[in-house]
C-alpha positions in Angstrom: 0.0 0.0 0.0 1.3 3.5 -0.9 2.1 5.6 2.1 2.4 9.3 2.5 6.2 9.0 2.5 6.0 7.2 -0.8 4.3 10.3 -2.3 7.2 12.6 -1.5 9.2 11.7 -4.7 6.3 12.0 -7.2 5.2 15.2 -5.6 8.6 16.7 -5.7 9.0 15.8 -9.4 5.9 17.8 -10.3 7.1 20.9 -8.5 8.5 22.8 -11.6 5.1 22.4 -13.3 3.2 23.4 -10.2 5.4 26.5 -9.8 4.9 27.5 -13.5 1.2 27.1 -13.2 1.1 29.2 -9.9 3.2 31.9 -11.6 0.8 32.1 -14.6 -2.2 32.2 -12.2 -0.6 35.0 -10.1 0.4 37.0 -13.2 -3.2 37.6 -14.1 -4.4 39.0 -10.7 -1.3 39.4 -8.5 1.6 40.4 -10.9 3.8 41.6 -8.0 3.8 38.1 -6.5 4.4 36.4 -9.9 7.4 38.7 -10.5 8.8 37.8 -7.2 8.6 34.1 -7.8 10.2 34.5 -11.2 13.1 36.6 -9.8 14.6 33.6 -8.0 13.5 30.3 -9.6 16.2 28.2 -7.9 15.3 29.6 -4.5 11.6 29.1 -5.1 12.2 25.5 -6.2 14.3 24.7 -3.1 11.7 26.2 -0.8 8.9 24.3 -2.5 10.8 21.0 -2.0 11.1 21.8 1.7 7.5 22.7 1.8 6.4 19.4 0.2 8.5 17.5 2.7 7.0 19.5 5.5 3.5 18.9 4.3 4.1 15.1 4.1 5.6 15.2 7.6 2.6 17.2 8.9 0.1 14.8 7.3 2.0 11.9 8.9 1.6 13.4 12.3 -2.2 13.3 11.9 -5.1 15.8 12.3 -4.7 16.3 16.1 -1.0 17.3 16.0 -1.5 19.3 12.8 -4.2 21.4 14.4 -2.0 21.9 17.5 -0.1 24.8 15.8 3.5 25.4 15.0 3.4 24.0 11.5 5.4 26.8 10.0 8.6 25.8 11.5 10.3 24.3 8.5 10.0 25.7 5.0 10.3 29.5 4.5 9.2 31.6 1.6 9.5 35.2 0.8 7.0 37.9 -0.4 7.1 40.5 -3.0 9.4 43.5 -2.6 10.9 42.1 0.6 14.1 43.8 1.6 14.8 41.4 4.5 15.9 37.8 4.4 15.9 35.8 1.2 13.8 32.8 0.4 14.7 29.9 2.7 17.0 32.2 4.8 18.6 30.2 7.5 18.2 32.9 10.2 14.5 33.2 10.2 11.8 30.6 10.9 8.8 30.3 8.6 6.4 32.0 11.0 8.7 35.0 11.4 9.3 35.3 7.7 5.6 35.2 6.8 5.0 37.8 9.5 7.6 39.9 7.7 5.7 39.4 4.5 2.6 40.8 6.2 4.6 43.7 7.5 5.8 44.5 4.0 2.3 44.4 2.6 1.3 47.1 5.1 4.3 49.2 4.5 3.8 49.1 0.7 0.1 50.0 1.0 -1.4 46.8 -0.2 -4.4 45.0 1.2 -3.9 42.0 3.4 -6.9 40.4 1.6 -4.8 40.5 -1.7 -2.0 38.5 -0.1 -4.3 35.9 1.5 -6.2 35.4 -1.8 -2.8 34.7 -3.5 -2.0 32.2 -0.8 -5.3 30.4 -1.4 -5.0 30.5 -5.2 -1.5 28.9 -5.0 -2.7 26.3 -2.6 -5.5 25.3 -4.9 -3.1 24.8 -7.8 -0.7 22.8 -5.5 -3.5 20.6 -4.1 -4.8 19.8 -7.6 -1.4 18.4 -8.6 -0.8 16.7 -5.3 -4.2 14.9 -5.2 -3.7 13.7 -8.8 -0.3 12.4 -8.0 -1.7 10.6 -4.9 -4.5 9.0 -6.9 -2.1 7.8 -9.6 0.1 6.2 -6.9 -2.9 4.5 -5.4 -2.8 6.3 -2.1 -5.6 5.2 0.3 -8.4 7.8 1.0 -7.2 8.2 4.5 -3.7 9.3 3.4 -5.2 11.7 0.8 -7.5 13.2 3.5 -4.6 13.7 5.8 -2.6 15.3 3.1 -5.5 17.6 2.2 -5.8 18.6 5.9 -2.1 19.3 6.0 -2.4 21.7 3.1 -5.3 23.5 4.7 -3.5 23.8 8.0 -0.3 24.9 6.3 -2.0 27.7 4.3 -4.0 28.7 7.4 -0.8 29.1 9.4 0.9 31.1 6.6 -2.2 33.4 6.5 -2.3 33.8 10.2 1.4 34.6 10.4 1.1 37.2 7.6 -2.0 38.7 9.2 -0.2 38.9 12.5 2.7 40.7 10.9 0.4 43.0 9.0 -1.6 44.1 12.1 1.5 44.5 14.2 3.1 46.7 11.6 -0.1 48.6 11.3 -0.2 49.2 15.1 3.5 50.0 15.2 3.1 52.5 12.4 0.1 54.1 14.1 2.0 54.3 17.4 5.0 55.9 15.7 2.8 58.4 13.9 1.1 59.4 17.2 4.5 59.8 18.8 5.7 62.0 16.0 2.4 64.0 16.2 2.9 64.6 19.9 6.5 65.5 19.3 5.5 68.0 16.6 2.9 69.6 18.9 5.7 70.1 21.5 8.0 71.6 18.8 5.2 74.0 17.7 4.8 75.2 21.3 8.5 75.6 21.9 10.1 79.0 21.3 13.4 77.3 20.8 12.3 74.9 18.0 14.1 75.1 14.7 12.0 75.6 11.6 13.8 72.8 9.8 13.1 70.4 12.7 9.5 71.3 12.7 9.2 70.8 8.9 11.0 67.4 9.1 8.9 66.2 12.0 5.7 67.4 10.3 6.6 65.5 7.1 7.4 62.3 9.1 4.1 62.6 11.0 2.2 63.1 7.8 0.9 66.6 9.0 1.1 69.3 6.3 2.0 72.5 8.0 -1.1 74.8 7.8 -1.0 78.5 7.2 -2.5 79.2 10.6 -3.2 77.2 13.8 -4.6 77.6 17.3 -4.2 76.0 20.7 -7.1 74.3 22.4 -7.0 73.5 26.1 -9.4 71.4 28.2 -9.3 70.1 31.8 -7.2 67.0 32.0 -10.3 64.8 32.8 -11.8 65.8 29.5 -8.8 64.9 27.3 -10.3 61.7 26.0 -13.6 63.5 25.0 -11.6 66.2 23.3 -9.6 63.8 21.1 -12.8 61.9 20.3 -14.6 65.0 19.1 -11.8 66.9 17.2 -10.8 66.4 13.6 -8.2 63.5 13.5 -5.6 66.0 12.1 -5.5 67.8 15.5 -2.1 67.3 17.2 -2.4 66.1 20.8 -0.8 68.0 23.7 -0.4 66.0 26.8 1.7 67.9 29.3 1.6 67.5 33.1 0.2 71.0 33.4 -2.1 71.0 30.4 -4.2 68.8 28.1 -5.2 70.0 24.6 -4.5 70.0 20.9 -3.2 72.1 18.1 -5.8 72.6 15.4 -5.1 73.6 11.9 -6.7 76.6 10.2 -9.4 77.2 12.8 -10.7 80.3 11.0 -11.3 78.5 7.7 -14.8 78.6 6.2 -17.3 77.2 8.8 -14.5 75.9 10.9 -15.1 78.2 13.9 -18.7 77.2 14.1 -17.9 73.5 13.9 -15.1 73.8 16.4 -17.5 75.5 18.9 -20.1 72.8 18.4 -17.4 70.0 18.9 -16.0 71.6 22.1 -19.4 72.4 23.7 -19.5 71.1 27.3 -15.8 70.3 27.6 -14.7 73.5 29.5 -12.5 74.3 26.5 -10.5 77.4 25.7 -9.5 78.2 22.1 -6.4 80.3 21.7 -5.9 83.1 19.2 -5.5 82.1 15.5 -1.9 82.7 14.5 0.8 81.4 12.1 2.3 78.2 13.3 5.6 80.0 14.1 3.7 82.3 16.5 1.9 79.6 18.4 4.2 79.9 21.5 3.2 83.5 21.9 -0.4 82.4 22.5 0.4 79.9 25.2 0.3 82.4 28.1 -3.0 84.0 27.1 -4.6 80.7 26.5 -3.6 79.2 29.8 -4.7 82.4 31.5 -8.1 82.2 29.9 -8.4 78.6 31.1 -7.7 79.8 34.6 -10.3 82.5 34.3 -12.8 80.0 33.0 -12.1 77.8 36.0 -12.5 80.7 38.4 -15.8 81.8 36.8 -14.6 85.1 35.5 -15.3 83.8 31.9 -18.3 81.7 31.2 -18.5 81.1 27.4 -18.7 77.5 26.2 -16.2 77.3 24.7 -14.1 80.4 25.4 -12.4 81.9 22.4 -9.5 84.0 23.6 -9.8 86.6 20.9 -13.2 87.6 22.3 -11.9 88.3 25.7 -8.7 90.3 25.3 -10.0 92.9 27.7 -10.6 90.5 30.5 -7.2 88.9 30.0 -5.5 92.3 30.2 -7.3 93.1 33.5 -6.7 89.6 35.0 -3.3 88.8 33.7 -1.7 89.5 37.1 -4.1 88.5 39.9 -1.9 90.0 42.6 -1.7 93.3 40.8 -5.5 93.3 40.2 -6.1 92.7 43.9 -3.9 95.7 44.7 -5.7 97.9 42.2 -9.1 96.8 43.6 -8.1 97.5 47.2 -6.8 100.9 46.2 -9.8 101.8 44.0 -12.3 100.7 46.7 -10.5 102.1 49.6 -13.2 104.7 50.3 -15.6 101.8 51.1 -13.2 100.2 53.6 -15.1 101.4 56.6 -18.6 100.5 55.4 -20.3 97.5 56.9 -20.0 94.4 54.7 -23.7 94.2 53.7 -23.9 97.8 52.8 -20.6 97.7 51.0 -21.7 94.8 48.8 -24.8 96.7 47.8 -22.8 99.9 47.1 -20.2 97.9 45.0 -23.1 96.3 43.0 -24.7 99.7 42.4 -21.4 101.3 41.4 -20.6 98.5 39.0 -24.0 98.8 37.3 -23.7 102.6 37.2 -20.3 102.4 35.5 -21.5 99.8 33.1 -24.6 101.8 32.2 -22.7 105.0 31.6 -24.4 106.7 34.5 -28.0 106.0 33.4 -29.8 105.6 36.7 -33.0 104.2 35.1 -30.8 101.5 33.4 -29.2 100.8 36.8 -32.6 100.4 38.4 -33.7 97.9 35.8 -30.5 96.0 36.0 -30.6 95.7 39.8 -34.4 95.3 40.0 -34.7 98.2 42.4 -36.6 101.5 42.5 -34.8 104.4 40.8 -35.0 106.3 44.1 -32.9 103.5 45.7 -30.3 104.0 43.0 -30.4 107.8 43.7 -29.8 107.2 47.4 -27.0 104.7 46.9 -25.2 106.9 44.4 -25.5 109.8 46.8 -23.8 107.8 49.4 -21.0 106.9 46.9 -20.5 110.5 46.0 -20.2 111.3 49.7 -17.6 108.5 50.1 -15.6 109.3 47.0 -16.1 113.0 46.8 -15.1 114.8 43.6 -13.0 111.8 42.6 -16.1 109.9 41.4 -16.4 112.4 38.6 -12.8 112.1 37.6 -12.4 110.0 34.3 -9.2 108.4 35.6 -10.9 107.3 38.8 -13.8 105.9 36.9 -11.5 104.0 34.6 -9.7 102.4 37.6 -13.1 101.5 39.1 -14.1 99.9 35.9 -11.0 97.8 35.9 -11.5 96.9 39.5 -15.2 96.1 39.3 -16.5 95.4 35.9 -14.5 92.3 34.9 -15.3 90.4 38.1 
């Protein structure tokens, strides 16, 4: 009775014909793979012989062991355009080499499905020749079934190895791109960054340098939400003291409206739109606006810095503002706390309303006579200074941006 081992010779003899048929088949739909096989016919033949021996050995071990994994330990084959080990290279096992084939597929922008389809097409051609040879030699059905299963397991293992390499390379590429994008964001925010370094990093990260950009900051706890909502081109900023992103061309047509909608509810601050080279100059104002939002001085959702330059000027130095406030409100120092609060509220409304007492009354929901009384008290406390434009300006700075 013919055994699986007896089939090794006949199967090996047919390899040149099998390879030629596989090449012709690949040339129609997968010309890159066909060209690769044609480039090294001796190496391909040597690898195919090892593969046949491995398949026979795999079939002899039986279904249980074949399904146990590890079947790509013997023969090794290459893939198209591989710059790594050659076919049958002694320093790489089959699993590792077919993982490398998958990595190459990703790096060269080809679909994994294309590679796996080529594997299956080649396996169909090979099995057709193998089954015919087995039948001609009178191999028993059990032996043919084991050989068929060995072919299926072998191709499945090749496919799994290549898929693993493809996905690993995909993840590694994505991780490297994210690292470069984060590095680029840091360079853009650094006043010491070299323009050549910025351009090189931008090119490596696949981020075309825009004409303008802006800094977006959010509380650290909302970082995940920010990155989920922003355009994927936004560069992540993850510093110990801030979480945010660099967004490109925020003032483009419709961009500001879309950006405001995307950032709603995140406690976000959008810095001024500037050239990428000027981004570091916006860092201080943007972080200051984030502080004022946290303190309740600003309440927009989100806050656009360019709409609040006045508040930022007033609140840039909290200690200095406190000193100014204490100085400007010194005439009220001896007034009881409750009365003082009402006088400050009235004075703030009076300054904001340009001295219109009717407007002050409506704003404070009090009778105009109450406003008249309180303003009389304030004139008594401040004297002629309350009519001095410079005093009024200092009071506006002290009161109206609270």
